Every structure is written in C-alpha cells, then in structure tokens.
LUMTIFI-355451 format. One line per 4 residues: number of its first residue (from 1); for each residue x, y, z of N, C-alpha, C. Coordinates in pm, 1 decimal. Atoms other than C-alpha are relative to their C-alpha. Layout:
<dopas>
NUM = X/Y/Z/X/Y/Z/X/Y/Z ~ ...
</dopas>
This chain:
<dopas>
1 = 98.3/88.1/-57.5/177.5/1253.6/-2376.6/-138.7/53.3/-35.8 ~ 132.7/-43.0/43.5/-180.8/1261.1/-2497.3/-88.9/36.3/119.2 ~ 94.5/-40.6/-104.3/-470.6/1410.4/-2303.6/-68.4/-122.2/60.9 ~ 63.7/122.5/-49.5/-630.5/1066.1/-2276.0/91.4/-72.5/98.9
5 = -96.1/63.7/-89.7/-315.4/922.8/-2119.4/8.8/75.8/131.3 ~ -4.8/-80.6/-122.2/-302.6/1209.5/-1872.2/-124.0/-21.9/85.7 ~ 123.9/25.5/-74.8/-666.7/1151.0/-1775.3/4.5/-137.2/66.5 ~ -10.6/134.4/-57.6/-598.7/782.4/-1723.1/97.3/-1.8/116.8
9 = -94.8/-8.8/-111.0/-294.8/859.7/-1507.9/-61.5/71.3/120.4 ~ 66.8/-70.6/-109.6/-501.5/1103.3/-1303.1/-98.7/-91.8/71.3 ~ 93.4/94.4/-60.0/-765.2/834.7/-1247.4/74.6/-104.2/83.4 ~ -82.3/96.6/-73.9/-497.0/584.5/-1142.3/51.1/62.8/128.9
13 = -46.0/-71.2/-119.9/-356.8/842.1/-901.9/-113.6/13.8/101.2 ~ 116.4/-12.1/-87.8/-706.1/895.0/-762.0/-27.9/-131.5/72.9 ~ 19.1/129.9/-63.8/-745.2/521.6/-696.0/105.7/-25.2/106.5 ~ -108.4/16.1/-97.5/-408.0/518.0/-522.3/-27.0/84.0/124.1
17 = 32.0/-87.1/-113.0/-511.6/810.8/-302.7/-115.6/-56.9/82.1 ~ 110.8/63.4/-71.5/-838.4/633.7/-215.0/51.2/-113.6/86.5 ~ -60.7/109.0/-77.0/-636.1/331.7/-105.2/73.3/52.1/121.4 ~ -73.5/-59.6/-111.6/-417.1/551.4/109.8/-95.7/49.5/108.6
21 = 99.6/-48.0/-95.7/-721.8/712.1/272.5/-67.3/-116.8/72.1 ~ 63.8/115.9/-61.0/-881.7/372.9/332.9/92.2/-68.3/100.3 ~ -95.1/61.2/-92.8/-565.5/251.0/503.1/-2.4/68.3/136.4 ~ 3.9/-75.0/-125.9/-616.6/518.3/770.0/-125.2/-31.0/82.4
25 = 126.4/29.5/-67.3/-963.6/386.0/861.5/16.3/-117.2/96.5 ~ -4.9/114.3/-92.2/-1037.6/140.1/1142.0/-10.4/-133.4/-74.2 ~ -16.4/132.5/59.0/-999.9/-231.8/1075.6/-110.9/-47.6/-93.4 ~ 93.1/57.0/98.6/-1328.7/-338.9/918.1/-6.4/81.5/-129.0
29 = 9.8/-85.2/118.5/-1331.8/-42.2/681.0/127.6/0.0/-83.2 ~ -127.1/-3.8/72.8/-965.4/-67.7/586.3/19.4/-121.2/-90.1 ~ -12.5/119.0/84.1/-1023.6/-404.0/417.0/-12.3/34.2/-149.0 ~ 19.0/-39.6/139.8/-1117.9/-218.7/96.9/128.9/49.2/-64.9
33 = -127.0/-50.8/53.3/-757.5/-99.0/57.6/54.8/-92.4/-108.9 ~ -52.7/96.1/96.5/-666.5/-417.4/-129.5/-62.2/20.7/-137.6 ~ 66.5/-19.2/128.1/-924.7/-353.3/-398.7/44.9/128.2/-69.1 ~ -42.1/-127.5/59.3/-824.2/9.1/-451.0/141.8/-10.1/-55.6
37 = -137.9/13.0/47.9/-453.6/-72.7/-477.4/8.9/-97.6/-117.2 ~ -0.2/96.7/109.8/-521.4/-374.8/-698.9/-44.1/66.9/-129.4 ~ 50.1/-68.5/119.1/-724.3/-163.5/-940.8/101.3/101.2/-52.3 ~ -97.8/-99.6/42.1/-462.4/112.2/-944.7/118.7/-66.1/-70.5
41 = -115.1/68.9/59.1/-178.6/-130.4/-1017.1/-38.0/-61.9/-134.4 ~ 44.0/62.5/125.0/-377.0/-318.0/-1281.7/-14.4/102.8/-112.2 ~ 18.3/-102.7/101.9/-475.0/-1.2/-1466.6/133.4/61.7/-42.8 ~ -131.1/-54.6/34.0/-118.9/132.3/-1448.5/76.7/-95.8/-91.0
45 = -71.9/96.7/83.2/25.4/-189.2/-1591.2/-58.9/-8.9/-140.6 ~ 63.6/-0.3/132.8/-228.5/-188.0/-1875.5/46.1/122.7/-79.2 ~ -42.8/-123.4/65.5/-139.9/172.9/-1956.2/147.1/-8.3/-40.2 ~ -143.0/12.8/30.8/233.7/102.0/-1938.1/21.5/-95.4/-116.7
49 = -12.2/96.1/109.0/192.9/-199.4/-2165.8/-41.4/60.8/-133.3 ~ 44.4/-65.0/123.6/2.8/7.7/-2420.8/104.2/100.4/-50.0 ~ -99.8/-98.5/39.0/273.7/273.6/-2418.8/124.9/-67.2/-55.9 ~ -119.8/71.9/45.4/549.7/15.3/-2469.7/-22.6/-64.4/-136.9
53 = 28.4/70.9/125.4/374.8/-144.8/-2765.8/12.2/89.7/-120.5
</dopas>
C-alpha cells in the first residue's frame, strides 16, 4: 500500500472519529455527525473504487 493511500485512510479514520465524538455531544451540536460520517463514507468509497480499478 502506498504512503498516499495510507495518508488518505488516516484522514478517513480521523473523520470517522470526529463523527463519533460529535455523537456524544448534546442534541444541537450532535447534528454535525451526519456530515462527518457522510464525508468519511464518501472518501472511503472513492478510495476503494480507485484501488479496484
């Protein structure tokens, strides 16, 4: 696995962790969880698609 791929996976993991932390916040602040998880999933699927090609 290339260094670039590892950096991208680390960034995706970071977004996932941010989502998890936001889920622990009170209701108005926890609304941002959707954006963090959406971004993490989108970036992961793009990376997976590039690896499969």
